[in-house]
C-alpha positions as CSV (number, residue, x, y, z in Angstrom):
1,M,-20.5,6.2,-13.7
2,R,-22.0,5.3,-17.1
3,R,-21.2,2.0,-19.0
4,R,-21.9,-1.6,-18.2
5,W,-19.3,-2.7,-15.7
6,T,-16.2,-4.5,-16.6
7,R,-13.9,-5.2,-13.7
8,P,-11.4,-2.4,-13.6
9,L,-8.1,-4.1,-12.7
10,L,-6.0,-1.9,-10.4
11,V,-2.6,-3.3,-11.3
12,T,-0.4,-4.2,-8.4
13,V,2.3,-1.6,-9.3
14,L,-0.3,1.1,-8.5
15,T,0.8,1.4,-4.9
16,A,0.6,5.1,-4.2
17,V,-2.8,6.8,-4.3
18,V,-4.8,9.5,-2.5
19,L,-8.5,10.2,-2.1
20,L,-10.1,13.8,-1.9
21,G,-10.9,14.8,1.6
22,A,-14.6,14.9,0.9
23,G,-14.8,11.1,0.6
24,V,-17.2,8.9,-1.3
25,A,-20.7,8.2,-0.2
26,L,-21.5,5.0,1.7
27,G,-25.2,4.6,1.2
28,P,-27.7,2.4,3.0
29,W,-29.7,1.7,-0.2
30,H,-28.4,-1.8,-0.7
31,R,-31.1,-3.1,1.7
32,L,-33.9,-1.6,-0.4
33,A,-35.0,-2.0,-4.0
34,P,-33.2,1.1,-5.4
35,E,-35.4,3.8,-6.9
36,R,-34.2,4.9,-10.3
37,A,-32.9,8.4,-10.5
38,A,-35.2,11.0,-11.8
39,P,-34.6,12.4,-15.3
40,A,-32.8,15.7,-15.6
41,T,-36.0,17.6,-16.0
42,A,-37.4,16.5,-12.7
43,V,-36.1,18.6,-9.9
44,R,-35.9,17.0,-6.5
45,S,-34.1,17.5,-3.3
46,P,-30.9,15.5,-3.1
47,T,-32.0,14.3,0.4
48,Q,-35.5,13.3,-0.6
49,E,-34.9,9.6,-0.9
50,L,-32.7,9.5,2.2
51,D,-35.3,11.4,4.3
52,A,-38.0,9.0,3.2
53,Y,-35.7,6.0,4.0
54,V,-34.9,7.4,7.5
55,G,-38.6,7.8,8.2
56,R,-39.3,4.2,7.2
57,V,-36.5,2.8,9.2
58,Q,-37.4,4.8,12.3
59,A,-41.0,3.6,12.1
60,H,-39.7,0.0,11.7
61,L,-37.4,0.4,14.7
62,A,-40.2,1.8,16.9
63,A,-42.0,-1.5,16.3
64,V,-38.9,-3.7,16.3
65,P,-36.3,-2.0,18.6
66,G,-34.1,-5.2,18.6
67,D,-33.2,-5.0,14.9
68,W,-29.5,-4.4,15.1
69,Q,-29.2,-4.2,11.3
70,G,-31.9,-1.6,11.2
71,W,-30.1,0.6,13.8
72,A,-26.9,0.3,11.8
73,A,-28.7,1.2,8.5
74,L,-30.2,4.2,10.2
75,G,-26.7,5.3,11.4
76,L,-25.3,5.0,7.9
77,A,-28.2,7.0,6.4
78,R,-27.6,9.7,9.0
79,I,-24.0,9.9,8.0
80,Q,-25.0,10.3,4.4
81,L,-27.4,13.1,5.3
82,G,-24.6,14.8,7.2
83,R,-22.3,14.6,4.2
84,I,-25.0,16.0,1.9
85,T,-26.3,18.8,4.1
86,Y,-23.2,19.5,6.2
87,D,-25.4,19.5,9.3
88,P,-23.4,18.0,12.2
89,A,-26.6,17.1,14.0
90,H,-26.9,14.1,11.7
91,Y,-23.6,12.8,12.9
92,Q,-24.7,12.8,16.6
93,A,-27.9,11.0,15.6
94,A,-25.8,8.5,13.6
95,E,-23.5,7.8,16.6
96,T,-26.6,7.2,18.8
97,A,-28.0,4.7,16.2
98,L,-24.8,2.9,15.6
99,R,-24.0,2.5,19.3
100,R,-27.5,1.2,19.8
101,S,-26.9,-1.4,17.1
102,R,-23.7,-2.5,19.0
103,Q,-25.6,-2.7,22.3
104,V,-28.2,-5.0,20.7
105,R,-25.5,-7.1,19.0
106,P,-22.0,-6.6,20.5
107,Q,-20.3,-9.3,18.5
108,D,-20.0,-9.9,14.7
109,N,-21.6,-6.5,13.9
110,A,-19.7,-5.4,10.9
111,A,-22.4,-3.0,9.8
112,A,-22.2,-0.9,13.0
113,L,-18.4,-1.0,13.0
114,T,-18.4,0.2,9.4
115,G,-20.8,3.0,10.3
116,L,-18.6,4.0,13.3
117,G,-15.6,4.1,11.0
118,A,-17.4,6.2,8.4
119,L,-18.6,8.5,11.2
120,A,-15.0,8.9,12.5
121,A,-13.8,9.7,8.9
122,A,-16.6,12.3,8.6
123,R,-15.3,13.9,11.8
124,H,-11.7,13.7,10.4
125,D,-10.5,11.2,13.0
126,F,-8.9,8.9,10.5
127,R,-7.0,6.8,13.0
128,A,-10.3,5.8,14.7
129,A,-11.7,5.2,11.2
130,L,-8.9,2.8,10.4
131,R,-9.4,1.0,13.7
132,Y,-13.1,0.5,13.2
133,A,-12.7,-0.5,9.5
134,R,-10.2,-3.2,10.5
135,L,-12.6,-4.5,13.1
136,A,-15.4,-4.4,10.5
137,V,-13.4,-6.3,7.9
138,A,-12.4,-8.9,10.5
139,A,-16.1,-9.4,11.4
140,D,-17.2,-9.6,7.7
141,S,-14.5,-9.9,5.0
142,Y,-17.3,-9.6,2.3
143,S,-18.4,-6.1,3.4
144,A,-17.8,-3.7,0.5
145,D,-18.7,-0.8,2.7
146,A,-16.1,-1.8,5.3
147,Y,-13.4,-1.9,2.6
148,G,-14.6,1.6,1.5
149,V,-13.9,3.0,4.9
150,L,-10.7,1.1,5.1
151,T,-9.6,2.7,1.8
152,D,-10.5,6.2,2.9
153,A,-8.7,5.9,6.2
154,N,-5.6,4.5,4.7
155,I,-5.5,7.2,2.1
156,E,-5.8,10.1,4.6
157,L,-3.1,8.5,6.7
158,G,-0.8,8.2,3.8
159,R,-0.9,4.4,3.6
160,Y,-1.2,4.2,-0.1
161,P,-0.3,0.5,-0.8
162,E,-2.9,-0.5,1.8
163,A,-5.5,1.8,0.3
164,T,-4.9,0.3,-3.1
165,A,-5.4,-3.2,-1.9
166,A,-8.6,-2.2,0.0
167,V,-10.2,-0.5,-3.0
168,Q,-9.4,-3.4,-5.2
169,R,-11.2,-5.7,-2.8
170,M,-14.1,-3.3,-2.7
171,L,-14.3,-3.4,-6.5
172,D,-14.3,-7.1,-6.5
173,L,-17.1,-7.3,-4.0
174,R,-19.4,-4.6,-5.3
175,P,-18.6,-2.5,-8.4
176,D,-20.8,0.5,-7.7
177,T,-20.6,4.3,-7.6
178,G,-18.5,4.3,-4.4
179,S,-16.0,1.8,-5.6
180,F,-15.6,3.2,-9.1
181,A,-15.2,6.7,-7.7
182,R,-12.5,5.7,-5.2
183,A,-10.7,3.9,-8.0
184,S,-11.0,7.1,-10.1
185,Y,-9.3,9.1,-7.4
186,L,-6.4,6.6,-7.2
187,F,-5.6,7.2,-10.9
188,E,-6.3,10.9,-10.7
189,L,-3.7,11.4,-7.9
190,R,-1.3,9.2,-9.8
191,G,-1.6,11.7,-12.7
192,D,-3.5,9.3,-15.0
193,Q,-6.3,11.6,-16.2
194,R,-7.6,9.2,-18.8
195,R,-8.2,6.4,-16.4
196,A,-9.5,8.7,-13.7
197,V,-12.2,10.1,-16.1
198,E,-13.0,6.6,-17.4
199,L,-13.6,5.2,-13.9
200,M,-15.6,8.2,-12.8
201,T,-17.7,7.9,-15.9
202,R,-18.4,4.3,-14.9
203,A,-19.3,5.5,-11.5
204,R,-21.8,7.9,-13.2
205,E,-23.2,5.0,-15.3
206,V,-24.1,2.8,-12.4
207,A,-25.4,5.6,-10.1
208,T,-29.0,5.0,-9.1
209,T,-29.8,8.0,-6.8
210,L,-29.8,11.7,-7.4
211,D,-27.1,12.2,-4.8
212,E,-24.8,9.6,-6.5
213,I,-25.4,11.2,-10.0
214,T,-24.7,14.7,-8.7
215,F,-21.6,13.5,-7.0
216,A,-20.3,11.9,-10.2
217,L,-21.2,14.9,-12.3
218,T,-19.4,17.2,-9.9
219,H,-16.2,15.2,-9.9
220,L,-16.3,14.7,-13.7
221,G,-16.5,18.4,-14.0
222,E,-13.7,19.0,-11.5
223,L,-11.5,16.5,-13.4
224,A,-12.1,18.4,-16.6
225,F,-11.5,21.8,-15.0
226,G,-8.3,20.6,-13.3
227,A,-7.0,19.7,-16.8
228,G,-7.9,23.1,-18.1
229,D,-10.9,21.9,-20.2
230,T,-13.5,24.6,-19.3
231,D,-16.0,23.6,-21.9
232,T,-16.3,20.0,-20.7
233,A,-16.3,21.1,-17.1
234,A,-19.1,23.6,-17.8
235,A,-21.2,20.9,-19.4
236,Y,-21.0,18.6,-16.4
237,F,-21.7,21.4,-14.0
238,A,-24.7,22.5,-16.0
239,E,-26.1,19.0,-16.0
240,G,-25.7,18.7,-12.3
241,L,-27.4,22.1,-11.7
242,A,-30.2,21.1,-13.9
243,R,-30.8,18.2,-11.6
244,V,-30.2,20.0,-8.3
245,P,-30.6,23.8,-8.9
246,G,-28.7,25.8,-6.4
247,Q,-26.4,23.0,-5.2
248,P,-23.6,24.9,-3.5
249,A,-20.6,22.8,-4.7
250,L,-21.8,22.9,-8.3
251,L,-22.4,26.7,-8.1
252,A,-18.8,27.2,-6.8
253,D,-17.4,25.0,-9.5
254,R,-19.4,26.8,-12.2
255,A,-18.1,30.1,-10.8
256,K,-14.5,28.9,-11.4
257,V,-15.4,28.3,-15.1
258,S,-17.0,31.7,-15.4
259,A,-13.9,33.4,-13.8
260,A,-11.6,31.4,-16.2
261,R,-13.7,32.8,-19.1
262,G,-13.4,36.3,-17.8
263,D,-17.0,36.7,-16.5
264,L,-16.2,37.8,-12.9
265,T,-19.7,39.1,-12.4
266,A,-21.3,35.7,-13.0
267,A,-18.6,34.0,-10.9
268,I,-19.3,36.4,-7.9
269,S,-23.0,35.8,-8.2
270,D,-22.6,32.0,-8.1
271,L,-20.2,32.2,-5.2
272,R,-22.4,34.5,-3.2
273,A,-25.2,32.0,-3.6
274,A,-23.0,29.1,-2.8
275,T,-21.6,30.7,0.4
276,A,-25.0,31.8,1.6
277,T,-26.0,28.2,1.7
278,L,-22.7,26.5,2.5
279,P,-19.9,28.9,3.7
280,T,-17.0,26.5,3.6
281,V,-13.5,27.8,3.8
282,D,-12.7,26.8,0.2
283,H,-15.8,28.5,-1.2
284,L,-15.1,31.7,0.8
285,M,-11.5,31.8,-0.3
286,T,-12.6,31.5,-3.9
287,L,-15.1,34.3,-3.4
288,A,-12.5,36.5,-1.9
289,D,-10.0,35.9,-4.7
290,T,-12.7,36.6,-7.3
291,L,-13.7,39.8,-5.6
292,N,-10.1,40.9,-5.5
293,A,-9.8,40.1,-9.2
294,A,-12.8,42.2,-9.9
295,G,-11.4,45.2,-8.0
296,Q,-13.7,44.8,-5.0
297,A,-11.0,44.8,-2.3
298,G,-13.4,45.9,0.5
299,A,-15.8,43.1,-0.1
300,A,-12.9,40.7,-0.4
301,G,-11.6,41.8,3.0
302,Q,-15.0,41.2,4.6
303,T,-15.0,37.7,3.2
304,D,-11.5,37.2,4.6
305,D,-12.8,38.2,8.0
306,L,-15.4,35.4,7.8
307,I,-12.7,32.9,7.1
308,R,-10.7,34.1,10.1
309,L,-13.8,33.7,12.2
310,S,-14.2,30.1,11.1
311,A,-10.7,29.4,12.3
312,R,-11.7,30.3,15.8
313,L,-14.9,28.2,16.0
314,P,-15.0,25.9,19.1
315,A,-15.2,22.8,16.9
316,A,-11.9,23.7,15.2
317,T,-9.0,21.6,16.5
318,P,-5.4,21.1,15.2
319,A,-6.4,17.6,13.8
320,T,-9.5,18.8,12.1
321,T,-8.2,22.1,10.6
322,D,-9.3,22.6,7.1
323,I,-6.3,22.4,4.7
324,D,-7.5,25.7,3.2
325,L,-7.2,27.4,6.5
326,I,-3.5,26.6,6.5
327,L,-3.1,28.0,3.0
328,F,-5.2,31.1,4.0
329,A,-3.0,31.8,7.0
330,A,0.2,31.4,4.9
331,D,-1.1,33.9,2.4
332,H,-2.4,36.4,4.9
333,G,0.6,37.1,7.0
334,D,0.1,34.5,9.8
335,A,2.9,32.1,8.9
336,R,3.3,31.1,12.5
337,M,-0.3,29.8,12.8
338,A,0.0,28.2,9.3
339,V,3.1,26.2,10.4
340,T,1.6,25.3,13.8
341,R,-1.6,24.0,12.3
342,G,0.1,22.4,9.3
343,K,2.5,20.5,11.6
344,A,-0.4,19.2,13.7
345,L,-2.5,18.3,10.7
346,L,0.4,16.4,9.1
347,A,0.8,14.4,12.3
348,A,-2.9,13.5,12.2
349,R,-3.3,13.1,8.5
350,P,0.1,12.4,6.7
351,G,-1.3,12.5,3.2
352,I,0.1,14.3,0.1
353,K,-2.5,17.2,0.3
354,V,-1.4,18.0,3.8
355,E,2.3,17.8,2.8
356,T,1.7,20.4,0.1
357,A,-0.1,22.7,2.5
358,Y,2.5,22.4,5.1
359,A,5.2,23.1,2.5
360,W,3.5,26.4,1.7
361,A,3.2,27.3,5.3
362,L,6.9,26.7,5.8
363,H,7.7,28.8,2.8
364,A,5.6,31.6,4.3
365,A,7.7,31.3,7.4
366,G,11.0,31.5,5.4
367,D,12.0,27.9,6.0
368,D,12.4,27.0,2.3
369,R,14.7,24.0,2.7
370,A,12.2,22.2,4.9
371,A,9.4,23.5,2.6
372,L,11.0,21.9,-0.5
373,H,11.2,18.5,1.3
374,H,7.4,18.6,1.9
375,A,6.6,20.0,-1.5
376,D,8.5,17.1,-3.1
377,R,6.5,14.7,-0.9
378,G,3.3,16.3,-1.9
379,L,4.0,15.6,-5.5
380,R,5.6,12.2,-5.0
381,L,2.6,10.3,-6.5
382,G,2.9,12.2,-9.8
383,T,-0.3,14.1,-9.2
384,R,-1.3,16.6,-12.0
385,D,-1.9,19.4,-9.5
386,A,-1.2,22.8,-10.9
387,Q,-1.3,24.6,-7.6
388,A,1.1,22.2,-6.0
389,H,3.6,22.8,-8.8
390,Y,3.2,26.5,-8.4
391,Y,4.0,26.2,-4.7
392,R,7.1,24.2,-5.4
393,A,8.2,26.6,-8.1
394,M,8.1,29.6,-5.7
395,I,9.9,27.5,-3.0
396,R,12.6,26.6,-5.5
397,L,12.9,30.2,-6.6
398,A,13.4,31.3,-3.0
399,L,16.3,28.7,-2.9
400,H,17.7,30.3,-6.1
401,D,16.9,27.2,-8.2
402,R,15.7,29.2,-11.3
403,A,15.7,26.2,-13.6
404,G,13.6,24.1,-11.2
405,A,11.2,27.0,-10.6
406,R,10.8,27.5,-14.4
407,A,10.1,23.8,-14.9
408,D,7.4,23.8,-12.2
409,L,5.7,27.0,-13.4
410,S,5.7,25.6,-16.9
411,R,4.2,22.4,-15.6
412,A,1.5,24.3,-13.6
413,L,0.3,26.4,-16.5
414,S,0.4,23.5,-18.9
415,I,-1.8,21.4,-16.6
416,N,-4.3,24.2,-16.1
417,P,-3.8,27.8,-17.1
418,H,-6.8,28.7,-15.1
419,F,-5.8,27.0,-11.9
420,S,-6.0,30.0,-9.6
421,L,-7.1,33.7,-9.7
422,R,-4.9,34.3,-6.8
423,Y,-1.7,32.7,-8.0
424,G,-2.2,32.7,-11.8
425,P,-0.9,36.2,-12.5
426,S,2.1,35.6,-10.4
427,A,2.8,32.3,-12.1
428,R,2.6,33.9,-15.6
429,A,4.7,36.9,-14.6
430,T,7.4,34.9,-12.9
431,L,7.6,32.4,-15.7
432,A,8.1,35.3,-18.2
433,D,10.9,36.7,-16.0
434,L,12.5,33.2,-16.0
435,G,12.5,33.1,-19.8
436,G,9.2,31.6,-20.6
437,P,8.0,28.0,-20.7
438,A,10.7,25.4,-20.2
C-alpha cells in the first residue's frame, strides 16, 4: 500500500485465485474528504474515524430521512465497524439502514445492493453475496465497491476466473487499498510471493485511514511469516502495534514470531491478551498449541474446552462453521463431526481453503483416498501453503506413497520451517524417517 499507483495488470492467464476469508474493507469514506492517517506516534482507536462518520450521517438522516444514499453509506459504515470490532450488533444495524435505503429508492440503488452483498459476505452467505453483487453491477457498472463484493463472493464460491475478471475491473475503476489488497491475495494464492508483496505494499502506500494502514501492515507481516521471514514479519507487526496497541490480530501474529524464535513466554502473553479481547477459534487454537509446547497441558486443555464451547453456540451453522473448527475436530478425536461439518461447508463455500480442511477431516476418519483428492484440489492453484503441504504429506504417507510424502514435507518446511507448533515437530521427524529433504 505504498508507492504511487501504476495500473497492475492482472494477466488473463491468471484465472485461478483465492481470497482470505476475512475479506477486504469496503469503506464509506469516498463520500468524504479523507482524513490523512495519523503518524505512528499518535495512538488512536481504529474505529475513531468511522464512529465520527456514523454520528455525522445519523444526524444528517434525522434531518433528511429521504436520503437513500445516506442510508446506504450508513449501512456500509456499520459493516465496516462490525468487521473491525467483531460485534454482530453492527450487522443488524447495517441491514436496517440498507433496507431503509431500498425502501426510499427501490430501483437503481447500487449502493444499497452492494451493502447487502457485503453484509451477506460478512455473515458467510456467499451465494446471497454473489446475487446482490450481480444486481449491484447491473445497476451501476462503474461501482468499484460492487466489483469488490463480486470478487469476494466468487472467490469463496471457487469461481476463480470470474473473481479475476471482477478484481481487474475494480482496479480499473478505483486503484485503492481494497483493490490492491484483493489483487495481492490473487497472486499470493497462486504462489507468487513477490507480486503478492508488491501489490500489498501498494495497498499500504495508498491507505488513508488507520484501519486501512493496520490492515495492510498485518497482511504484509503475514505474507512475510508465511514465507519463513520472521524478521520482516516482526517489523511489520511492531509497526502495526505502534499505531494500534493491543490490536488482537497483530498480537496473535506477533506471538507466532515469538514462538518461532523460541520465546514461548512472550508468545503466551500476547495470545492471552489477544484472546481476552477477541477469542476467535484460530487465536484460541494457537494459544492451546503454544501452551502445549510450553509444557502447560492443563491450561491447553482448558483452552480446548473454550473452542468446543464455541462450536455449540446458537449462531454456529454448517454453512458458517469456522474452517479452524473442522481442523480442531479432526485433531481432537471427533472425525465424524469434522467430516460432517467439512462436507456441509464445502457445499456452501467450495474454495481451496475448505477443500484442504475437508481433506484433513477425511484423513482423520480414515478415508485417505477421498482425502487425497480434496488435498490435491486444495493445492491446485499452486499456493505456497506449508500446512496444506503437510496435510497432503500425511495423507500420502497413509496411502504408502513415501516419495510423495517426502516431497510434500520437504516443500512444507522449505516454505516456512515455523509453520506450526502443532505439526512442525511431526513434519521434521517424519521427514527424517523418510530420508531427509527431497
